[in-house]
C-alpha angles and dihedrals in degrees: 000000000000115000131168119230093232118053131155103242106023124012118239094245092053089050090050093050089050091051091051104037111022120105085221097055111120093212121011089183094058112137109244126195114192116207123198143152088218105080103163118138094259092055095046093046092049091052091047092050092047090056110264120163093207141004114215122193121224137266093060129189120212092238093049091045091049092051093050089051094049090050092049090049092046097049111029122179123232113260114239130210122193141143094285107020143043121183145076113331106279087213113076094193141003092242121158124246102055110160100196106047108178103162114115101176123093127216088267090067095056125084121190117218129183101201130068090221089083090074092060092058099034112146105214089202095050126055111024098213135018124198113201110205100180133181112275099236094161095060091064090052092062098041097258130142134170107302093015125078118217127242144214122232122255089241094055091048091048088052090051091048094054090050091051091048090049091048092051091048091052090049094052092049086051091053092053089051089051090051089051090053090052089051090049091049090053092051092047087056093053090052096042109024091174089070096059094125091058093051094045091054091053094049095044094047091053094048092049091051095048092045088063098045110047098070089056089062094043094260103119094156088060086054094046095051090044092050090049092051092047091053092047098047106033097078097043121111095184134028120223132181089270092055090048093054091049092050090049090049090055093046092047086053092050093048092048090052092052100041091048095040092234101186129178112359091334098231115232092343088056097049090050092052090051092051090052091051094047089052092055092049089051092050090051089049090054093056104058094148096055092039089055 
């Protein structure tokens, strides 16, 4: 299973913990790959400790994701059951030189089992650690065998690529609709200045959401501009003309990125856009009286 860390109704980590630990889980041993644009050490460690098999950084490519899946299938790690953890072995190897050795159990405390049925009858007060070494059924499904990694057909990869392209197109259309909502919020403020708090909440909420999503679709400049807009607008209590100009500079930046499909760092075009945004911020900072 592939799941994002950030989802609208249930977070990816909560879903993963349910899969691993709930009595209602249909398969506690399900291989799970977490996907996220947030790849700091805290996020990766949280996913590992919740029982993730792999952590994949956004943006993803179809070929790269397929390769990670095939490697996961080809070389699965034992599942470990102990007092405070159930999931794939968090140690990928028994390499020497580990500075933070926290294991207190000896080999005598570990029992290796080859059937998932053992999990149903586990005695929490009995064996300290179970290592599940299960048959690799997934490997056969992708044509793999010991010494030979499996593969996915070109047809399947193309279909996946088409889905990813469609998702990206849908996301960019969504971004333009959100920009239109920001523009509308600015106009509503001009018509009803006494409702500034409502419009500020709308603008800052949209900016915050776009800041977390752009990088996942390989539009980091979109995330950068959205984060900058969020930092600018979230602490305001009123919106003056200088604020409006800076908001417009950010939305113009975002629209340009979307319409010209400026992915990655954007090269020369990306640098030019960043210079334009920097100038807009400098102009705003030179007008403190009006901004206040």
